[in-house]
C-alpha positions, 0 to 999 in steps of 0.5 A: 317172706315167712311170718317169723321173719317179719316178727323178727324184723319188727323186733330188730327195728324195735330195738334199733329205735329204742336205741336211737332214742336212748341215745338222746336222753340226757337225763332231767332238765338241766340248764347245762343241756342247752348251753356249751359247757363242755361237761362242766356243771354250771355254777350257781351264779351261771344258773341264775343268770341263765334262769332270769334270761329265760324268764325275761325273754319269755316274758317279753315274747309272750307280751308280744305274742299275747299282750292282753294277758297279765304279768301274772298269767305270763308267770303262771305259764313259765311256772308251768314250763318249770313244773313240766321240766323237772323230773322229780315228782314233788318239785313237779307238784310244788311248782304246779301249786305255785302255778295254780295259786298264780293263776287264781290271784290273777284272775281274781285280781283282774277281775275284781273278785266276782268274775263269773267267766273265771269261776270254774278255772278258779274251782278247779285250780283250788282243787288242784292246789288242795290235792297236790298240796296233800300229796307234798304233805305226805311226802314230807312226812314220810321223809320225816318218818324215814329219817326219824327211823335211820 
């Protein structure tokens, strides 16, 4: 086999892989991706029901598998899931801020605000909250300035 042939074959294999992966892309996370809606968009009440069911089932499973954790910790995990399932960076940052705040609150409330074990995660979470809040503020101000300039 010639050297050029192997490069050509590699390129063709890459193209096939990219086409296969592209066919799986359904865009940003939407509840429609996991339901059988046959192309129609879910109504707001249907999304609310699905969200409630998902959260309820997720908390129940987490409670069974990890009963020593609090509901606040379980909610922080769920918020992390929703943060990662959002394609928009500001939505991600906003939910990540809420996740960190819930995590800090659950650590401190459970341990009476004096737990040395949670000091380092709490400090990182507070820094994370401040940094992400800054970026959310910048995004919001840029949007306001863009709207004013129209």
